[in-house]
Structure formats: C-alpha cells, structure tokens
N, C-alpha and C positions, 0 to 999 in steps of 0.2 A: 587391507582389506580382511574381514573376518571369517571367510569361506575356506581359508586353510591353503589358498593357492600361492600365498606369499606375496601377491600383486600389491603394488603400491603405488597409489594416485600422486600426482603432484598438482599443486595449485600456486597460485601467485596471489598473494594478499596486498592490497593497498589500504591504508588508513583514509578516512573521509578528509576533506579541507574544510576545517572548523571554520563556521561562521560564514560560509559560502552557501547560498540557496535556501538558508533557513536561519531563524534566530536561535534554534536550539543547539546548532553545530552538531559535529560528527558524532558526540558521545549520545545523543538522544536518537539516533538513527539505526534502524536495523541493519544487519549486514546485507548486501545484494550479492547473491552468489550467481554468476554469470557462466552459462552452459553452451558451448558451441554446437554446431552441428554436424553430419556427418562428415568425416575426413577433414574437421577443423580442429583448432587447437586455441590456446591462450593468445595466440599472435594473428588468429584470423581478424580482417580487417573490422568486421561489424563487432567484433569483441571487445576491439580495442577502442572504437568510438564510443560503445555503451559503456565502458569502463571509465574513459575520460568525462562522458555525461554525468555518470551518477556521482563520480568523485566530484565534480565541480559543484553539485548540489549538496554536498557535505556526507554523502554516503560512502561507508568503508565498503570495499568491494572483494570479491574472492574470485578469480577465474580458475574454474575447476576443469581440468583436463581429465575426460574420461579414459576408461581402459584402452591402452593401445593407442593413445593420441598425443600428439607432440612429445614433451618431456616424460609422459608416462609409458611411453613405448619401451623402453629399456628395461622398465621394472614391472613390466605386465607380461605375463603369459598368456593371459586371455583376452578378448576384443570386447568393446562395448556393443550393444544393440538396443533397439529401440524399447525394450521392456526392463531393462536392467535398473530398476528403480531402486533396488536393495544397496547399489553402490552408492547412490547419493545420499541414503540414509545412513550408511556406515560412515561416510565422509564426514557428515555433520556430527554425528556421535564422537568420532576421533578428534574433530576440531573442538568440540566441547570440552573433552579431555585435556588436550594438550593446550588449549589457549581459550579458557571459558570467557575471557572478556570480549572475544570477538563476538560471540552470539548472546551476549548480556541483554540485549535488546531484541533477540529473535533474529530472524533471517526472512528475507525475500529471495524467491528463486525466479529468474529470468531465463527461460530456456529457447533457444533458437531452433527452427526447423526441426529435425528430428529429435534433438535433446528436449524439444517442448513437449512431445509426446510422452516421452520417459517422466517428464515433469509432472505431467497431469496425473499419471499413474501413481507417481510418488506421492502426490497430493492426497489422493483418495485411500491409498495403503497407509501412510507414515503421517498425515496431517494433524492426526490426533495425539500422537506420541511425542513430536518433536516441537519446538517453537516456532512453527512457520507461521510467518503474518500474513503473507501474499505470495500470490504466484501470477506472472506475466509470461505469457507463450506468444512467439512472434512468427507467423509462416509455419505453423506446425501442423503437420499431419494428424487427423485424429481417425482417420479410416486408412490403415496401411495398405489394404488390398487395392482401394481405389487409387492411392498415391502411385503403388507400384504399376498399375494399370496406364497411369498418366505418364509415367516415366518412360513407357514404351511407344509413346507416339511419336511419329516421324519428327515432328518440331522440336523434341527433345533429344534426338540422337546425339547430339554434339556434346550438350549436356550429359547426358548419361554415360557417354564414353569417357568423358574427362572426369567426372566424379568417382566413376567405378574405378578408372584407372588409380585414382588417388588412394580411394579406400582400399583396393586390394594391394597396392604398395605397402600400405599401413598395416594390413593383416600380415603381411610377410617379412616385414622387418624385423631386424634384430631384436631379439627379446621374446618374440612370439614363439609360443610352442604348439607344433602342429604336427599331426601324423601324415604319411605320404598322401594317403587319400584326400585329407584336408587340404594340402597344399595343392593337389591336383584339382580339386574342384574350384579352388580360388582362381588359379590360371586359366581354367576353361570357362569361367563366367563371362558370357556375353551382356549381361545387363543385372539389375538387381534382383529380379525374380529368380535367375539361374543361382545367385549367390545366396540367397535367403533360403531356397530350397535345398542345396546341395552342401553348403556349410554352415551359415549362422543358425538354420534350424535343427537339424541332427547334432550339432555340437551343444547346444543349449537344451536338449531334451525335448524338443518339439517333432511332431511326425514330418512334417514337411513346411512349407513356406505358408499355407493356408492356416495351419495349425498356431504356427507362430504368430501370424498377422491377427487370427482371432483373440489369442490369449493376451496380446501385447498392446492392441491398439487402442488409444485413448478414449474412443466413445464407448467402449465397454466399461470403463472406470468412471466417467463423467459424473454419473448419479451420485457416486459415493463422495464427492469432493464438498467440503464443508468451509474450507479457507477462501476467502475473497480472491477471485481468479478472473484475470483478463485475457481473453483471447484475442489476438489481432491478427487479421488476415485479410489480403486483398483479393477481390473479385478476379483480377487479370494475373493471379501466380500462375506460372506455366507449369511449374511443378507438381504442387499440391492442390487438388481441384477444391472448387469452392463448394459444390453439390453437399459434401458430407454436413459441412456448415448450415447449409439453408435447411437441412432436412431434421436437424437436430431439434428436439423440444427443449429449447433453453428455458422456457418459461417455468419449467418443473423444476428448477434448481435456482434459487435466488441467490446463491454465492458465486454463480458463472455470470460473466459479461462479456459476450462477445461485440467486437468492433470490426465490422466488414467494410473496407474501404473500397471505393470502385476501382483506385489504382494503387499501385505499390510494387507489384511483381512479386519476387520470393526474395525477402529479407532487404528489401528497398526503402519504400516509405521516405523519399528525400521531399521535404518541404520547401517552403519559401527560403531564400537565402542559403540553400544547401542545407538547412537544418533538418534534424531527424525526426521526423513526424511521430514515428512510432514510440519514441523514447519521450517524445513531449508528452504524448498520449499514456504512456506507462507511469510517467512522474504524476500527471493529474490523478490518476486512478490510486496511486500510492498516498496521496495526499488526501483523498476523499475516504479512503478505507483504514488506514493505519491510525 
C-alpha cells in the first residue's frame, strides 16, 4: 500500500480456462477481482464457489484479501473497513505495474456483502481512472446505519455474536498494531455499533460511527458511478435490509441495474440443482455489458 504504513495485501491469481464458456478463451476476457465480506478471506466458501464458476467460464480471477484478512493479516498493521476504497485502487495499480498482462483486458470487480459497499464507493471515485469494465455487488449494504440497526435485531443475535467475534479476533491477531485503548475498545464491543463507534471510526479519522457511516456508505456515492454496475440483493436478507434499495431512485443513473429477488437470504441465491443463481445473473449481465 502507498500510504506509508508498510502494509501488504495478499491475493491469489488463477488464469481462466481457455475455450470454456466462450469462443474467445481466457485471453479476451477481463480479470475478475473477487472481494470477500467482513471476517472473510480468499478461502471463504462463497469466494471459492465464485472463483470456480468464473474460471469455468474462461475468466481469469484474483481473490483479493483486504487489510487484516486471511494471509494479509500478518503483513498489515491496519484493518479494512467499509469505505477503504483506496486500497482497491492501489492494489489494481500495483497489479498493473507488476503483471500488466493480467489487466490488459481491463477488470471486473465482484464484491460480496460489506466489500460491495466499498466496491461501489471505489467505482464512483476511481472508475474513470482505472480500466474498470463492470462491477457486481451481492448482498451489499448501501446504507450502513440501516444495516447496523438491522444487526441489532433479536433475530440476528447469534449471527451478530459469531461475526463480531470472528472480526474482533482478526483485529487482534498478530500483525495488527493497536494502542491500549484500541485493544480495550475491541474487547469491550458487544455489537458492530460499539466497534464502529469506539474503534473503526476514531482510528480512521471519523468523529463517531454516524460520521463513518455517512461518509462511507454506498448510497452517498451511487450517483457518481458511470461504470456498468449490477446490484443483486434479496428481499429476505436477514442482515442487510431491503428498504434502502426500494427507496433509492435507480432511474436517475442508467449505469446502475438493481436485481432484487424475493428469496436468497444473505449471499445465498441457490437456484435449481444447487446452481448459484446470483452468479448466473452476474454472468448474463457481463455478457450484455462488456
């Protein structure tokens, strides 16, 4: 990373399978960068499933581990958050310098859950500077305050506890550089509102959780996106509420295409014969827009 922290992100690259899924083979296809959600990494099941899917369609893939995630944890002093879009921009630029052939056809970003929010912000801020061909988000919050409130619902108590424990463990793992007060804030957090208010926000220069949410949430940046963008979300997602999607004026930006299914849960969308409906939908979108 170019911010002087010395942090290094790790990514896993796989070349596409030539001749499968299209007449052009992998050489004519853009790189698909897959980005995991909170407490995830390159080995998360939904990332592996998506990687296999796009490889079989002839797309080369790059599984990017965000700051503090998976193999990036030992080499990162800092931690990812919902608005750290600059990290993705710097990763793409570094990739272009180190292995320019990998993005010779441009690249597509597929962001899951919280990474989708960051990816949307990235598209608005850097889509005109980098060869971003398309963006797909899956089960992604676009209103961070509404999502944080949803996480506090009694029905989400077990999910909140598990996800919070996993993320806090990641924040405290070897490699992280923390002050005593930051460590205490992480250990004391009982939900993500606590964590955002007492750790994420102050560490990243925001006054509090509300300031962090307001500045980083995707809905504040959607109007600035000019790259073809598909947003897949389910009405029955128990974590990310559907209301911000229903209330956003999508007709004001022709680059944005929301697909809101009745069912699918959070990063689910299993279709007939256990096929991944969301990935089929993404593939169709890429075929139409690329």
